[in-house]
C-alpha positions in Angstrom: 40.2 -27.5 11.6 42.9 -28.6 9.2 40.7 -31.4 7.8 37.8 -28.9 7.3 40.1 -26.5 5.4 41.4 -29.3 3.2 37.9 -30.5 2.4 36.8 -27.0 1.6 39.7 -26.5 -0.8 38.9 -29.7 -2.5 35.3 -28.8 -2.9 36.2 -25.4 -4.3 38.5 -27.0 -6.9 35.7 -29.4 -7.9 33.2 -26.5 -8.3 35.7 -24.4 -10.3 36.4 -27.3 -12.6 32.7 -27.9 -13.2 32.0 -24.2 -13.8 34.8 -24.0 -16.3 33.6 -27.1 -18.1 30.0 -25.8 -18.3 30.8 -22.2 -19.4 33.8 -22.0 -21.7 33.1 -18.3 -22.4 35.4 -16.2 -20.1 32.9 -13.4 -19.9 30.4 -15.7 -18.2 32.9 -16.6 -15.6 33.7 -12.9 -15.0 30.0 -12.1 -14.5 29.4 -15.0 -12.2 32.5 -14.0 -10.1 31.2 -10.4 -9.9 27.8 -11.6 -8.8 29.3 -13.9 -6.2 31.6 -11.2 -4.9 28.7 -8.7 -4.6 26.6 -11.3 -2.8 29.4 -12.1 -0.4 29.7 -8.4 0.6 25.9 -7.9 1.0 24.8 -7.8 4.6 22.2 -10.4 5.6 19.9 -7.7 7.0 19.9 -6.1 3.5 19.7 -9.4 1.6 16.8 -10.8 3.6 15.0 -7.5 4.5 11.2 -7.7 4.1 9.9 -6.4 0.7 6.2 -7.0 1.1 3.7 -6.7 3.9 3.3 -10.5 4.4 7.1 -10.8 5.0 7.1 -8.6 8.1 8.0 -10.3 11.3 7.2 -7.4 13.6 4.2 -7.3 15.9 1.0 -8.0 13.8 -1.0 -5.6 16.0 1.4 -2.7 15.3 1.4 -3.6 11.6 -2.3 -3.6 11.3 -2.8 -0.3 13.2 -0.2 1.5 11.1 -1.7 0.2 7.9 -5.2 1.1 9.0 -4.1 4.6 9.9 -2.3 5.1 6.6 -5.4 3.9 4.7 -7.4 6.7 6.4 -5.6 9.1 4.1 -7.0 7.5 1.0 -9.9 10.0 1.0 -7.8 13.1 0.6 -4.8 11.6 -1.2 -6.3 9.2 -3.7 -9.9 10.6 -3.7 -11.4 7.3 -2.4 -14.5 7.3 -0.3 -14.3 5.9 3.2 -15.7 2.4 3.3 -18.9 2.2 5.3 -19.0 -0.2 8.2 -21.3 -3.1 7.7 -24.4 -3.0 9.9 -24.6 -5.7 12.4 -27.6 -8.0 12.5 -29.8 -8.4 15.6 -28.0 -11.6 16.5 -24.7 -9.8 16.7 -25.9 -7.3 19.2 -25.5 -8.2 22.8 -28.2 -6.5 24.9 -26.4 -6.9 28.2 -27.0 -4.4 31.0 -23.4 -4.4 32.2 -22.2 -3.9 28.6 -24.3 -0.8 28.3 -23.2 0.6 31.5 -19.5 0.3 30.7 -19.1 -0.5 27.0 -15.3 -0.3 27.1 -14.9 -2.8 30.0 -14.8 -6.0 27.9 -13.0 -4.6 24.8 -9.4 -5.5 24.1 -6.6 -3.0 23.4 -6.8 -3.9 19.7 -10.6 -3.2 19.6 -10.2 0.1 21.4 -7.4 1.3 19.1 -9.2 0.3 16.0 -12.3 2.2 17.2 -10.2 5.2 17.9 -8.7 5.0 14.4 -12.1 4.8 12.9 -13.0 8.2 14.1 -14.7 10.6 11.7 -12.5 12.5 9.3 -12.2 16.3 9.5 -13.6 18.7 7.1 -10.7 18.3 4.7 -11.0 14.5 4.6 -7.9 13.9 6.8 -7.8 11.6 9.8 -7.9 12.9 13.3 -4.3 12.0 14.0 -2.0 13.5 11.4 1.3 11.8 12.5 2.1 8.2 13.5 5.0 7.6 16.0 6.9 4.3 16.0 9.1 3.9 19.0 11.4 1.1 20.2 15.0 0.1 20.6 17.5 0.2 17.6 17.3 -2.8 15.3 13.6 -3.6 15.9 12.6 -2.9 12.3 10.8 0.4 12.7 12.2 2.0 9.5 11.7 -1.2 7.5 8.1 -1.4 8.8 7.4 2.2 7.7 8.9 1.7 4.2 7.1 -1.6 3.6 3.7 -0.3 4.7 4.0 2.9 2.8 4.8 1.0 -0.4 1.9 -1.4 0.4 -0.5 1.5 0.6 0.6 3.0 -2.7 2.9 5.7 -1.5 6.5 6.7 -2.4 8.4 6.6 0.9 10.6 9.7 1.4 12.9 9.4 4.4 14.7 12.2 6.2 16.7 12.3 9.4 15.6 14.8 11.9 19.1 14.9 13.5 20.8 16.1 10.2 19.0 19.4 9.8 19.6 21.4 13.0 18.1 24.6 11.4 14.3 25.0 11.7 14.1 26.7 8.3 15.9 23.7 6.6 13.7 21.3 8.6 10.5 23.2 7.4 11.7 23.3 3.8 12.4 19.5 3.7 9.0 18.7 5.2 7.0 20.9 2.9 9.0 19.7 -0.1 8.2 16.1 0.7 4.5 16.6 1.6 3.5 19.1 -1.1 5.4 17.9 -4.2 4.7 14.8 -6.2 7.3 12.1 -6.9 8.2 12.5 -10.6 11.7 11.0 -10.6 10.6 7.4 -10.2 8.8 5.1 -12.6 5.5 5.7 -10.8 4.2 9.1 -9.9 3.0 8.0 -6.4 2.2 10.5 -3.6 4.8 10.8 -1.0 4.7 9.5 2.5 7.3 11.3 4.7 9.3 9.2 7.2 11.2 11.2 9.8 13.8 9.1 11.5 15.4 10.0 14.9 12.7 12.5 15.7 13.9 12.4 19.3 17.2 13.9 18.2 15.6 17.0 16.7 15.9 20.3 18.5 12.8 21.9 20.2 12.5 24.5 17.4 12.2 21.8 14.7 9.5 20.1 16.8 7.5 23.3 17.0 7.9 23.7 13.2 6.4 20.2 12.7 3.6 20.9 15.1 2.8 24.2 13.3 2.6 22.3 10.0 0.3 19.6 11.5 -2.0 22.1 13.2 -2.2 24.5 10.3 -5.8 25.4 9.5 -7.8 27.4 7.0 -10.1 30.4 7.4 -8.1 32.3 10.0 -8.4 35.7 8.2 -6.5 37.6 5.5 -3.3 37.9 7.5 -3.2 34.2 8.3 -4.0 33.3 4.7 -1.1 35.4 3.5 1.3 33.8 6.0 0.1 30.4 4.9 0.9 31.2 1.2 4.4 31.8 2.3 4.7 28.8 4.6 2.6 26.4 2.5 -0.8 25.0 2.6 -2.6 22.3 4.6 -0.9 19.1 5.4 -2.3 16.6 2.9 0.2 13.7 3.1 0.9 11.3 6.0 3.9 11.6 8.2 5.5 8.7 10.1 8.0 9.6 12.8 10.5 7.1 14.3 12.3 7.4 17.7 14.1 5.2 20.1 13.1 7.0 23.3 9.4 7.8 23.5 
């Protein structure tokens, strides 16, 4: 251990002498020292956190399903038409009797999930499932996954913690502010994607508020329309919820 410490001190002295010889300006030394100090205090989980979709190390099946679900909102959020599925040729069809009898028997979990996500959009152009739920133990990368995929799909990720606002009114106000207002503070005016962390720590009243916002419909009469004007309109932005205990 003593030998290692001595070698480390000698190496440090050599590096300091080389740095002083290369940069005689003291301001350069100050800036380099500040950068080195900030880098030394940065956590590795922050320094090496994924920034792009291809850098994700989480389950690829989960990544693709979440991205596919998020892209289903392009019709109502960005005004894009849903891409039509390519028609399969006669060679691709398998006219097997057992496949016709039970078409889901030989399909994998990924194929079944993708077919479920490819369901028809509702009358407002929204997907069938309005909320995605990411669950798993702490440190798995759920929040990182949500932020990376939201940015990859062209959204401005807005995160809130469901455990912070115990009041249903405050919970409703934060959800409606994130899903009905555009992001004008950043360099890009991207639509918001709301990420609700620790949704399993929210009280039952807040969960009912979230369900009410998700299930809100139009054409329920004059009284219902007046109530919706006070509470807000239809949900037109995706919501990703995160929990540890499903």
